[in-house]
C-alpha positions, 0 to 999 in steps of 0.5 A, spaced: 879 651 433 876 658 435 869 655 433 870 649 437 872 653 443 866 657 442 861 652 442 864 648 448 864 654 452 857 655 450 855 648 451 858 648 458 854 655 460 848 653 457 848 646 461 850 650 467 844 654 467 839 648 465 842 644 471 841 650 476 834 651 474 833 643 475 837 643 482 832 648 485 826 643 483 830 637 485 833 638 491 826 640 495 823 634 491 828 629 494 828 632 501 820 631 501 821 624 499 826 622 504 822 625 509 816 621 507 820 615 507 823 616 514 816 617 516 812 612 513 809 616 508 812 613 502 808 606 503 802 610 505 802 614 498 804 608 495 797 604 498 793 611 496 796 610 488 795 602 488 789 602 484 792 606 479 799 602 479 795 596 479 791 598 472 798 598 469 801 593 472 806 596 477 807 595 484 804 600 489 811 603 491 812 606 484 806 610 485 811 616 489 816 615 483 810 617 478 807 622 483 814 626 483 815 625 475 808 629 475 809 634 480 817 636 478 821 633 472 824 627 469 831 628 473 827 628 480 823 622 478 829 618 476 832 620 483 827 618 487 826 611 483 834 610 484 833 612 492 827 607 493 831 601 490 826 598 486 829 597 480 831 590 481 824 588 482 822 590 476 821 587 469 823 591 462 816 591 461 814 594 467 820 599 467 818 601 460 810 602 462 813 607 468 817 610 462 811 612 458 808 614 464 814 619 466 814 621 458 807 623 458 805 625 465 811 629 467 812 637 469 805 638 469 805 644 473 810 647 469 808 645 462 801 645 464 802 653 465 805 653 458 799 650 455 795 655 458 798 661 456 797 658 449 790 657 450 789 650 452 786 649 459 788 645 465 782 640 464 784 639 456 792 638 458 790 633 464 785 629 459 791 629 454 797 627 459 794 624 465 789 620 461 793 619 455 799 616 460 794 611 463 791 609 457 798 608 453 800 605 459 794 600 460 795 598 453 802 597 453 802 593 460 796 588 456 800 587 450 807 585 453 803 581 458 799 577 453 805 576 448 810 575 454 814 580 452 820 584 455 819 580 462 826 579 463 829 583 469 831 590 468 838 593 468 839 600 469 844 603 464 846 608 469 845 608 476 848 613 482 853 610 486 851 606 492 852 609 499 855 605 504 854 609 510 846 608 512 846 615 516 842 621 514 849 625 513 852 619 508 845 619 504 846 627 503 853 626 501 851 620 496 846 625 493 851 630 492 855 625 488 849 623 484 847 631 483 854 631 480 853 626 475 847 629 473 850 635 471 855 630 466 848 627 463 845 634 462 852 636 458 852 630 455 845 630 452 846 637 450 852 636 446 849 630 443 843 634 441 848 639 438 852 633 434 845 630 431 843 637 429 850 638 425 849 631 422 842 633 419 838 628 424 834 634 426 832 635 419 831 628 417 826 628 423 823 634 420 822 631 413 819 624 416 814 628 421 812 634 417 808 631 412 804 626 417 802 632 421 800 636 415 796 629 413 793 630 420 790 637 419 795 641 422 797 647 418 803 648 415 806 653 420 804 649 426 806 643 423 813 646 423 813 648 430 810 642 432 816 638 429 821 643 432 817 642 439 818 634 438 825 634 438 827 640 443 821 640 448 814 643 449 816 649 452 821 651 447 816 649 441 810 653 445 815 659 445 815 658 437 808 657 437 807 664 441 810 667 436 807 664 430 800 665 434 801 673 435 803 673 427 796 671 426 798 666 421 795 660 426 788 658 427 785 656 434 784 649 432 792 649 429 794 651 436 790 646 440 792 640 435 799 642 435 799 643 443 795 637 444 801 633 439 807 636 443 803 634 450 803 627 448 810 627 444 816 632 445 823 632 447 823 625 444 831 625 444 833 628 451 827 625 455 827 618 451 834 617 453 833 619 460 828 613 461 832 609 457 837 610 462 832 607 467 832 600 463 826 602 459 825 599 452 825 603 446 819 600 443 814 603 448 818 609 450 819 612 443 815 608 437 808 607 441 808 614 444 809 617 437 804 612 434 799 614 440 800 621 439 799 621 432 793 617 433 790 621 438 791 627 434 788 624 428 782 623 432 781 629 435 782 633 428 777 629 425 771 628 430 769 636 430 765 635 437 771 632 441 775 638 438 770 643 440 769 640 447 776 640 449 777 647 446 771 649 450 775 646 456 781 651 455 
């Protein structure tokens, strides 16, 4: 029983720390988007991003959602998605494409800085994450459209309570309730991650991914870190990678390929679960993303001049 109470206390404390960190980003982002919406800026920004959204089969107004994902984090992007009230107008295929854009292109200022700390520069990061998101989004849009897949209306697996008060005060009270639910989601996800680790799922993922990454040409120590980052996230994986790099066991090529892989596919449990709540399909946000990351890194590992060019961009 003491172990249960100790673990429960740790999860509550850790989830509170993560929640507070997210609040400092989400609240300003949400207020900015609300202000833009009241001033007509959301519509304007949607028109500016319209060509990009049309490329991946999404309506103009989704542009502000992806912009929020890129500049802040997935939680803030989800809040904007809910606040714009566009979920009912999208198909499962469209939400899946949006989920892919979010997963590959989110938290760019923070996670780009982490990659920079490891020696992978901004041009390489943007080429992999922003460019990769558009490429995979375009491929999935064409695939789902051509084969008439996932064209049914999307259904939110979770959504914040709708406000019955149209005033600004009513909106604020509704957001407070939403923020409370987000803490519940964070605590639930952290508990799930802990449970999966106890059940050996994390070890199973390591057994599956490790030999694949080694076949791609990523060194033993780097492949081990890549698997951990794939499960737990880019920032955590990069933290371990820094320690390995300082030990002198990793080559610059290993570091570049590992960060490249984590840029395209990281935090597959937490982040994937979050976009599934929006109504996305697992085929795109997990399997297609994982396959895309493996293919891209396989190409970079074998086409030496591409690797050199991207390393030079670092």
